[in-house]
C-alpha positions as CSV (number, residue, x, y, z in Angstrom):
1,T,56.1,38.9,-35.1
2,R,55.4,41.3,-32.4
3,Q,51.6,41.4,-32.6
4,N,51.3,37.8,-33.1
5,I,53.4,35.8,-30.8
6,W,51.4,36.0,-27.4
7,K,48.9,34.3,-29.5
8,M,51.3,31.4,-30.1
9,E,52.2,31.1,-26.6
10,Y,48.5,31.4,-25.5
11,N,47.5,28.5,-28.0
12,Y,50.6,26.5,-27.1
13,D,51.0,27.1,-23.2
14,V,47.7,27.6,-22.5
15,L,45.0,26.9,-24.2
16,R,46.3,23.7,-25.7
17,P,49.9,22.1,-24.6
18,Q,51.7,20.2,-26.9
19,P,54.0,16.7,-26.1
20,G,56.4,18.5,-28.1
21,K,56.5,20.7,-31.5
22,R,58.3,21.0,-35.0
23,I,60.0,23.9,-35.7
24,V,62.4,25.1,-38.5
25,V,64.9,27.7,-37.1
26,R,67.5,29.8,-39.3
27,T,71.7,30.4,-38.3
28,P,72.9,33.4,-38.7
29,D,74.2,32.8,-41.6
30,G,70.9,32.0,-43.2
31,Q,70.8,28.1,-43.7
32,Q,67.4,26.4,-42.4
33,R,67.0,23.2,-40.4
34,E,63.9,21.4,-38.8
35,L,63.7,20.5,-35.0
36,A,62.1,17.9,-32.7
37,L,61.2,19.6,-29.6
38,K,60.0,17.8,-26.7
39,A,58.2,19.1,-23.9
40,K,59.2,18.7,-20.5
41,V,56.2,17.0,-18.6
42,E,56.1,16.7,-14.6
43,K,53.1,15.1,-13.1
44,R,51.6,17.4,-10.5
45,P,48.7,17.8,-8.8
46,K,45.7,19.4,-9.6
47,Q,45.5,21.0,-5.8
48,I,47.8,22.9,-4.2
49,N,49.3,23.4,-0.9
50,L,48.7,26.9,-0.3
51,T,51.8,27.1,2.2
52,E,54.5,24.9,0.0
53,L,53.3,27.1,-2.7
54,Y,53.9,30.6,-0.4
55,N,57.3,28.7,0.2
56,K,58.1,28.5,-3.2
57,I,57.0,32.4,-3.7
58,N,59.7,33.1,-0.8
59,E,62.6,30.4,-2.4
60,D,61.8,32.3,-5.8
61,E,61.6,35.4,-4.9
62,E,64.9,34.4,-2.5
63,D,66.7,33.8,-5.9
64,E,65.9,37.0,-7.1
65,K,67.3,38.7,-5.0
66,K,70.7,36.9,-5.4
67,L,70.9,38.4,-8.9
68,P,72.9,41.6,-9.8
69,R,71.5,45.0,-10.2
70,Y,73.6,46.9,-10.3
71,S,77.2,47.5,-11.5
72,E,79.6,51.0,-11.4
73,L,81.6,51.0,-15.2
74,S,83.2,53.4,-13.9
75,S,83.9,56.6,-11.1
76,D,81.6,58.6,-13.5
77,I,79.0,56.0,-14.7
78,F,76.5,54.2,-12.9
79,I,74.2,51.2,-14.1
80,W,71.3,50.3,-12.0
81,K,69.5,46.9,-13.8
82,L,65.5,47.3,-12.2
83,R,63.6,44.3,-12.9
84,E,61.0,46.3,-11.5
85,F,58.5,48.9,-10.4
86,G,57.6,47.5,-7.0
87,L,60.7,48.4,-4.7
88,T,60.1,50.1,-1.4
89,E,60.7,53.5,-0.5
90,S,64.1,53.0,1.3
91,K,65.0,50.6,-1.2
92,V,64.7,53.6,-4.3
93,G,66.3,55.8,-2.1
94,D,69.5,53.7,-1.6
95,M,69.8,53.0,-4.9
96,M,69.8,56.8,-5.7
97,K,72.3,57.5,-3.2
98,K,74.8,55.4,-5.3
99,A,73.5,56.9,-8.2
100,R,74.0,60.4,-7.3
101,E,77.8,59.5,-6.6
102,H,78.4,59.2,-10.5
103,K,78.5,61.8,-12.9
104,A,75.6,59.6,-15.3
105,L,73.4,56.2,-14.8
106,I,72.0,53.8,-17.2
107,L,68.9,52.7,-16.5
108,D,68.1,49.5,-17.6
109,L,64.2,48.8,-18.3
110,R,64.3,46.0,-20.5
111,G,63.0,43.3,-19.8
112,N,60.6,45.5,-16.8
113,G,56.7,44.3,-17.4
114,G,56.1,47.8,-14.9
115,G,55.0,47.5,-11.8
116,Y,53.2,50.0,-8.7
117,E,51.9,53.8,-10.1
118,T,53.8,54.8,-6.3
119,T,56.6,53.3,-7.4
120,L,56.8,55.1,-10.8
121,K,56.2,58.8,-9.5
122,R,59.0,58.5,-6.6
123,M,61.3,56.7,-9.1
124,L,60.6,60.2,-11.3
125,G,60.2,62.1,-8.9
126,Y,64.3,61.9,-8.7
127,F,65.2,63.2,-12.3
128,F,63.9,66.4,-12.0
129,D,64.0,69.2,-10.1
130,H,60.7,70.4,-10.1
131,D,57.3,68.5,-9.6
132,V,56.5,67.1,-13.3
133,T,53.5,66.5,-15.3
134,I,53.3,62.4,-16.3
135,G,49.4,62.6,-17.8
136,E,45.5,62.0,-16.9
137,V,44.3,58.7,-15.4
138,K,41.1,58.7,-17.8
139,R,37.8,56.1,-16.2
140,R,35.1,55.9,-17.8
141,K,33.2,58.4,-15.6
142,E,36.2,60.3,-14.2
143,T,39.7,61.9,-15.3
144,K,42.6,62.4,-12.7
145,H,45.8,64.3,-12.6
146,L,48.7,62.3,-12.6
147,S,52.0,63.9,-11.9
148,A,55.6,62.8,-9.6
149,K,57.0,65.0,-6.7
150,T,60.4,66.6,-7.1
151,H,62.6,64.8,-4.0
152,G,64.2,68.7,-4.5
153,D,68.1,68.2,-3.4
154,K,68.2,64.3,-3.5
155,A,67.3,64.4,-7.3
156,F,69.6,62.6,-9.9
157,K,71.6,65.5,-12.1
158,G,73.9,63.5,-14.2
159,E,73.2,62.7,-17.7
160,L,70.4,60.0,-18.2
161,V,70.7,56.6,-20.7
162,V,67.6,54.8,-20.0
163,L,67.2,51.2,-22.1
164,I,63.9,49.6,-23.4
165,D,62.8,46.2,-25.4
166,S,59.4,45.6,-26.6
167,R,59.1,43.4,-22.9
168,S,59.5,47.4,-20.9
169,G,55.4,47.3,-20.3
170,S,53.3,49.8,-17.9
171,A,55.3,52.0,-15.5
172,A,58.1,50.7,-17.2
173,E,57.5,52.5,-20.3
174,I,55.7,55.5,-18.8
175,F,59.1,56.5,-17.1
176,A,60.8,56.3,-20.6
177,R,58.1,58.5,-22.0
178,V,57.6,61.3,-19.6
179,I,61.8,61.5,-19.4
180,Q,61.9,61.7,-23.3
181,L,58.6,64.2,-23.4
182,E,60.6,66.0,-20.8
183,K,63.9,65.7,-23.5
184,R,65.2,64.4,-19.6
185,G,67.9,61.6,-21.2
186,T,67.9,59.5,-24.4
187,I,66.2,56.1,-24.2
188,I,67.6,53.4,-26.6
189,G,67.1,49.7,-27.5
190,D,63.7,48.3,-29.1
191,R,59.7,50.1,-29.3
192,S,58.5,48.9,-26.2
193,A,55.4,46.7,-25.5
194,G,52.2,49.5,-25.7
195,A,50.6,47.8,-22.5
196,V,49.9,50.8,-20.1
197,M,46.0,50.4,-19.4
198,R,45.9,50.1,-16.0
199,A,43.6,47.0,-14.8
200,V,41.9,45.8,-11.2
201,F,42.5,42.5,-10.1
202,R,39.7,40.4,-8.5
203,P,41.0,37.2,-6.8
204,G,39.2,34.2,-5.8
205,L,40.0,30.9,-4.5
206,L,38.6,27.6,-4.3
207,G,39.2,24.4,-2.4
208,D,39.3,24.3,1.2
209,V,41.2,27.3,3.6
210,S,41.1,25.4,6.4
211,N,44.0,22.7,5.4
212,G,45.2,25.1,2.6
213,N,44.5,22.6,-0.5
214,M,43.2,25.6,-2.8
215,V,42.9,26.8,-5.9
216,L,44.1,30.4,-6.8
217,F,42.5,31.9,-9.0
218,G,41.8,35.9,-10.4
219,A,40.2,37.5,-13.2
220,S,42.2,41.3,-14.4
221,V,39.9,43.6,-15.1
222,T,41.0,47.1,-16.9
223,D,39.5,50.4,-15.7
224,S,41.8,53.2,-17.1
225,D,44.0,54.5,-19.9
226,I,46.7,57.4,-19.2
227,I,46.7,60.1,-21.5
228,L,50.1,62.0,-21.8
229,T,51.0,65.2,-21.8
230,D,51.5,64.9,-25.5
231,G,47.8,64.2,-25.8
232,N,48.6,60.4,-26.6
233,S,48.1,56.9,-24.4
234,L,51.2,54.1,-25.4
235,E,48.6,51.6,-25.5
236,R,48.9,49.3,-28.5
237,V,51.8,52.2,-29.5
238,G,54.4,51.8,-27.1
239,V,57.8,54.0,-27.2
240,T,59.8,54.5,-30.2
241,P,63.4,55.1,-29.1
242,D,65.5,57.5,-29.8
243,E,67.9,54.9,-31.3
244,L,66.1,51.8,-31.8
245,I,69.2,49.4,-31.5
246,L,68.9,45.2,-31.2
247,P,70.7,42.7,-30.7
248,A,71.6,40.1,-33.4
249,A,70.9,36.6,-33.4
250,S,74.6,36.0,-33.4
251,D,75.0,38.5,-30.2
252,L,72.1,36.5,-28.3
253,A,74.1,33.1,-29.6
254,A,77.3,34.6,-28.4
255,K,75.8,36.8,-25.3
256,R,76.6,39.9,-26.4
257,D,74.7,43.1,-24.7
258,P,75.7,45.5,-28.0
259,V,72.4,47.8,-26.4
260,L,73.7,48.8,-23.1
261,A,77.4,48.8,-24.7
262,R,75.9,51.7,-27.1
263,A,74.0,53.5,-23.8
264,A,77.8,53.2,-22.7
265,A,79.2,55.1,-25.6
266,I,76.4,57.9,-25.9
267,L,78.1,58.5,-21.7
268,G,81.3,58.7,-23.7
269,A,82.8,55.5,-21.7
270,Q,84.3,52.4,-23.4
271,L,82.5,49.2,-23.0
272,S,82.3,46.3,-24.8
273,P,79.0,44.0,-26.1
274,E,81.3,40.9,-24.6
275,K,81.9,43.0,-21.8
276,A,78.4,44.1,-21.3
277,G,77.0,40.6,-21.4
278,T,78.7,39.7,-18.3
279,L,77.1,42.5,-16.5
280,F,74.0,40.7,-15.9
281,P,74.1,37.5,-17.8
282,L,70.9,35.3,-16.2
283,E,69.0,38.5,-17.7
284,L,70.9,37.1,-21.4
285,E,69.7,33.4,-20.4
286,K,66.0,34.3,-19.7
């Protein structure tokens, strides 16, 4: 279930990795069968060369850039797949400029784990013609008001549908909830992660800095929660979408995307689940 899957992943992937697993799967027609899955075992050095790690990160970032980020369903509807709230001000501005050329926007935040508070505020400012209150950041000894400043004439004034799922966390679900509370758009998909507490990361390292051979580590320490304008926190609660819709097992197997198809239908467009599944194909494979 959503409540315990993290424990399974933590146990098998971190605390006690196994050479293999025996699992029971159920097919869409209800039949069950047992599978023996072997782990992919690789020999790796205990020490990490910082230069190699840096190059690997760059390669991953380049691969990410090659993935499709948006699609124009028609001259009226723009679809933006936002994977994280980590874009620069100029990149957010470029995407919103494209969106303003259309009458409606589908903002896909599925799998978006969040990101920077500055990006959250910048994004929200593009959907209101006035400054909007996000909530109150509550720390142990202080509380700070959090709001987003409108971008004025550059704000998107068309229809908005936001897609979320169980992996939409932090800034992504706060964005969705503010849109929902302000009745600015329609939220569809699955209940979000309910992981909005802010944390401070304390990095550390072991090894020899001079030759780049070191082990990087760190601790993420929670330092605050955010209380939204309805007086509630999303922590361990998440955002309940206006319309709950999930892909079935058969949809996942066939790489169909009924959620994106439904978003298009809400805006009066026709988009089959099959076609929707081809717009961001690698996302469905992850």
